[in-house]
Each structure stands twice: as structure tokens, then as C-alpha cells.
N, C-alpha and C positions, 0 to 999 in steps of 0.2 A: 326430780328439780335440776338437777347441777346438770343433768344429760341434757336436759330441755336449753337450760341456759347458755350449756356449751353451742348447741344448736343453732340459737339464734344469734351468738357471739360470731358462728362460722359464716352463718349466711349473710351479717352485717357486714362483717370483713368482705363477702366475697361480692357484696350490694357495692360496695367502698369503691373496693380495688377496679370492678369493670366501670363505676361511676366516674373515678378520676383517671384511668388509662386512657392514655394521649392517642386522637385518633388525628386524623390526614389535618384535619378541621381545624386541630388545636396550632397547626405547626403552619407558620409564613416563612416564605424564604426572599432575601433582599439583595440587590448588586450593593457593595461596597467599594467601589473604584473610586469611586468621588470620594477624598477625604471628609469626614465630619456629616456624611450624609447618606442615608440609604435608600435606595430606589427599587420601583416595582420591575423597571424594563430599564433597558442598557443598551444603546448605541454606539459601536465604537469604528474606528477608522482604519485599516489594517492592508498591507500586502500578501502577496504570494508569497509563502517561505518565512514569512515573518512569525515570530512567537509574539502571542499577546495573553497577558495572564487577563484572566477574569475572577475578581474577588466577589463572594459570595457569603452569603450570614442565614443558618438557619435557627430560628427563632422558635422555642416552643412555651405555648401560652398554658400547660396541661401542669397539674400536680406531680407527673410521675416521667421520669427520664425514657427517653426513646432513641431507635434507631430507624433512620429515614436514608432508605433507598435515592441515589441521583443519576438521572440518565439524561443524555441530550439528542432531543431528535430535530428533524427537520421543521420548519415554519411554511404555513402555508395559507391561502384563503379559503373560506366557506365557498363551494359551488353551486349559490344563488346571487340571486339579484342583492342582496345586503353586503356581500364580500367581505365578512368579517373575517379579523385574523384570526388564525385557527393553528392548535399543533397535531401533527400526524402520529400516527400509531405508535407505540413502541416498536423497534426496530426499524422504523423507517428515518434512515439518517446518511442518504445517500450525499447530500448538498451540503448539508452543515454538521451533524453528530458526529459523523467519522473521524472528523479534523478534531474533534475536542479530548480532550486527556485528563483525565481524574486519577491521583494515585490509589483514592479509596473511594469507592461508589456507595457505600455503608457509613451514615455520619452518626456519631452520637453526641444527641443533644441532652443536656442537666432540665431537669424538672426547675420550670420558670425562668429558665435560662436560654444561652445560644452558642452557638457554634460557627465559627469562621474559618471558613476552606479555599482553595485556589485552583480553579480549573485553566487550563491552557489553551488556546488555539493556535492551529497552524493549519493554514490552507496551502493547497498545492499551488504550483509555481505560477499555472495558466488561473488560476482564478482571478476573477472581477466583478465587478458591477455590487450588484446588492442583495445579499443573502442574509434569509431570516433560519432565526433558528428556537429552538425552546429548550428549556431545562426542567425536566420533569422531576415532580419527587411523589414519593409514597411512601406508606407504612406496610411492611411484608403483611403483618398479620392483620390486613384488613383487605386481605385477597379472600373472595370470597369463591367457592366452587358450586355453580350451578352446570350439574350435570354433565354435560362435552365442554361446557364452556370455563374461564376463570375470567370474574370481574375484577378489575383491579380500579381502587379508587384514588385519583391521581390530581396533584394540581400544578399548575407550569406559569412560567414566567418567559416573556420573549425576550430574545437576543437577536439584534439587527446589525449587520455590519455591512460596511461599507469596504470593498475590497479595489483599492487601485489597479489599473491597468486597461488592458483593449479588449473591450467588450463583444462577443462574437450575436449576430441577429439572425432568428431563423424561426421561421413558424411551419407547421405543416400537420394535415389529417393523418388521421395513424388507422392502421387497418383494426378492427373490431373483430374478435375471436368470440361471436356466442354460442352459445348450448342450442338455441333454439333457432331453428332454419328460418333464416331471412326470407322475405319476397323481392328483396333488391338484388343486384347483381352484385350490386358496388361494397366490397369489404369496408370503405370507409363512413358509407350511411346506411346501415341498415334498418330493416322496418319490419313490423310486424301487423297483421291483421285478427283483432278477436271478434268472431263473427258473434258469439256472447254480448258482448257489451258493444259491439258495434265500433268499436276504436281503433286509432292507425297509432300505433307506437312508433318512435323514430328516436334512432342512436346516431351518436358521434361523438368524434375526441379529437379535439387539439392538442397538439406537444410544442411545447416553447422549446425548440433544439438548440437555442442560445441561451448566452448568460445578463442579454439585457433581457429586464422585464418587456411585457409588451401589453400594451393596450388596445383591446379589441369591441368591435361591433359586430354581432352577431343577426344575421337576419335570415329568416327560413320562410320558404313561399312554397307553395304545392298549385299544380293547375292541370286541366286536361285538354284535349282539342274543341270543347265544347262550350268555351267560355268562362268556365271555373276556374277564378285566381284567387286564391288567398294569401298574407302574409300571417303564418299563426306563430310566430316568433319573433321576436327582435328584443337584445340585451346587451349592454357593455358591461366589460367584465380587464378584469388585469389575471394575467397569468405568469408569475414568477418562473425564474430561469430554472431550467430544464424539467417542469411540472405539466402536468397534463389539466387540460379543465373536461369534462362531459356538457355536453348536449343530450336531452333527452326531453322529447317534447311528446304531447298526445294529441290527436287530432279526432273529436267525437261529433262533427257536423258536416261530414261529406256530402255529396250528394247523394241520394239513395239510390242512384243507376250504378254506381260505383263505377268499375270498370277500369282504363288506364290511366297514368297519372305520373306526372315527372316531379321531384323533389328537387330543392336548390337551397345549400346555404352558401351563405355570401358571407366573408369575414373580411370585414376593413382592420388592418391593424397598424399599430405604430409602437415604434422600441421606444421605451422611456429611458433615456440616455442622461442621467443626471452629470450638472457640471464636475468637470474634471476626468472624466472618461472619456477615451478615445474607440471607435469603432472601426471592426473589421471590414467594412463597408459603407458606402454612400447614402446606398438607399435604406432608409430607415420606417419607412410607410408602404404600403401595398396593401393587394386584394386578394384574398384567397378563396375558391369557390368549389363545390363539390354537387354534381346534380347524379341521379340516378331514375330510373324509370322502373314503376311497379305496375302490376295489374292487380287488382280485389274484385274477383268475382263472387258473388251470393244469388239467391233467387231472384233476388229485383232484379239482380245483371240479366239475366236468362232471362225474366218478361221484359225488361225493358230491350234487348234486344229484339226478341218476337214481335213486341207491340212498333219496333221501328223497320221490322222486314213486313210486316201486314202493311203498315203505310206507305212504304216504297212500291209492294206489290200491288197495292190500291192504285197509286199516283200512277205505274207503269201501266195496267190494267187501263185507266181512265185515258191515257195519254194514247193508246194502242188500239182503242175503242174508237177513240176521236180521229181519228186517222185512216181508221176502216170507216168509218161513218163520210169522211169527206171523199174518198176515192170512188165509192157507192154512188156519192151523190155526183159527182164528176163524169164519171161513168154512164149514170143514166142523161146526164144532162146532154152529152156525147151521142147516145143513142139517138135521143130525138131529134137533137141538128142535123144528123146522118136521114133518117127518114123523111125532114121537108125537104132538104138538099134533094132526095130522089124525087119528093111530088113536084118539083120547080119544076127540074129537067124531063120529067115527064109531059108537064103541061106547053114548056116551049120545043119539046118535039113533035 
């Protein structure tokens, strides 16, 4: 009986410890730069090589103390029509995260308590414009090993920086390295045709190589020489500085005969230069375009070509036969005229 009660006590203690152990859902991060108030997000103004302190507080709502890991990554926006703010993956820190320093990236937070700590931001001298970042935090024991992958549950808060200075402006299409052979000869606009699904897949990528944000309007068109023309994509987006935006489209209603097509992406772009910033050029707007030709061949293409050739052959045969008939008629008429002329001459004699 005593052993049974001891077992129940052990299981109960284990259940309670698991129930009240802190999870990332119990932890919240707030910014405390403004005296007397805690904020979920923060916006700061700074300059290159200026050190800027960012005050942060971790709040533990559980009944167990916990250790929380802190990291800084670049901010971005979702690659769709919604254009929502988001945080990049751990380790993607080229524009913001690498310029944040923190003495200790593991913060201990007491049960039902909080811990305040400070990070320091120091951008390089040439940094200018709007820079977006995130502070991410997670509990190490919540990493789950799933076969070859590690799933980490994290939370994040946005950090928006306005860096005074001279912004650069530049936008370009970039080459795409694809493991699948493209039917397009333009590496900046690759395409694949799935014969089973009868769908054309098109991929392209834009890169904002400047430090000014770019507002863009993308338009995709496809056409052929037989009168087919379609606008298959049109969307407005924003591309943060030094970031890329993928353009992925699928066309599933091409003409049944397929054949040669021309695909064009045109991009109207305008640099978003905030008040107080200077630019390295007066040209803040422009239009980019990339075009490629593709050839799609299916059984229907061969049938269409065969039918076309038969039609051409039929028309040619009809024209030749008609010409031959006219020539024969003219020859017969001339022959009769000659006989009549001979008869008249004979009577005159």
C-alpha cells in the first residue's frame, strides 16, 4: 500500500511539474525604452556608428523559473498580396541582426516575475533609410527533434529603425539557379511545363540592391503570334532594402495547340524615401522589364501543325488547279480562234 501511495505521489508530482513548467506561451517580451511604459514594438532613430541602447523586459507568467534564449534577425514582409510584416529565419541577420550585441543571450526569468536587459545597436557608417528587424526568443527545452529537422517554437517582436543619411536606389532582376531544366533561355525568367497537369510554371526574382525601400507594381503577360494574349499576373508590393521578392506564377489555360510563346514581366518601381533622407540619384522611379521566348510541344501541337500543313496543302492544290484550269481554257479559246481565222482567210482567197 505504501509503495502504491508513493507511486501515486511521484506521478502526481511529475504531472504537476509538467503542467506548471514554463512554455514560450507563458513568456512575453516588451520594450522599456520609454520610461513608465512597456511596448510590444519599438521605433528608433539613429545614425551610422552611433550606439543605441534598446531596453527589453521578459515577463514570465508561469509558476516555474525559466531560461529564455534571445536572438536578433532581419525583418521582412510576406511574399504575397497581404504584405504582412514578418521575421526571417534564425541566422538571417545581414541587415539588422548582426549589428545588435547582447552580453548574455540566455536570460533567466523568475516564476511570476520579470527580468530587464539591454541590447546595443550600432549600424555601419554607410547605413541609411528604414531598417527592419526582430528580437526573437524561445525556450531551449521546447526544441523538438523530428527526424532530420529541428522544430523550434519561438516568439518575436518587431524593431523598426530610421537611420539618417544618404540612401541608395537600385532594383534588378536576378539570375535563378534551378535544379529543373528551364524551357526558357533567360536565367532571370525561368519556366517549366508540366505535361501531366498541363500547366506552365513561371519563376522570377527581384532584388532591391539599394538602401531605400521600393514600392513596385508587377505585371506579367504572355502572348503568341496567332493572336493569343493574356495578363496572368498583376500585383503591388514593397521590397525592403537589400532584400529579394520572388514572383511565382502558374498558367493553366494556354491554347490547346501550345507552340511558341513570349513571356514578359514589367515592373514599375518607385523608391520610398522618407522625409529627412537624401538620395544618391534624382531618378526615384522607373520601369524594368524581362522577356523570354519559350516553345511548348505536346501531341496537340503536332496535330495542330499537321492540320495546318494539310490546310496549306489543300489551299495550294486548289490554287494550282484553278490556275491550270484557266490556262487550259485560254489555250482552247486561242485554238478555236486560230481555226476561225484560217477559215476566213480561205474564203477570202
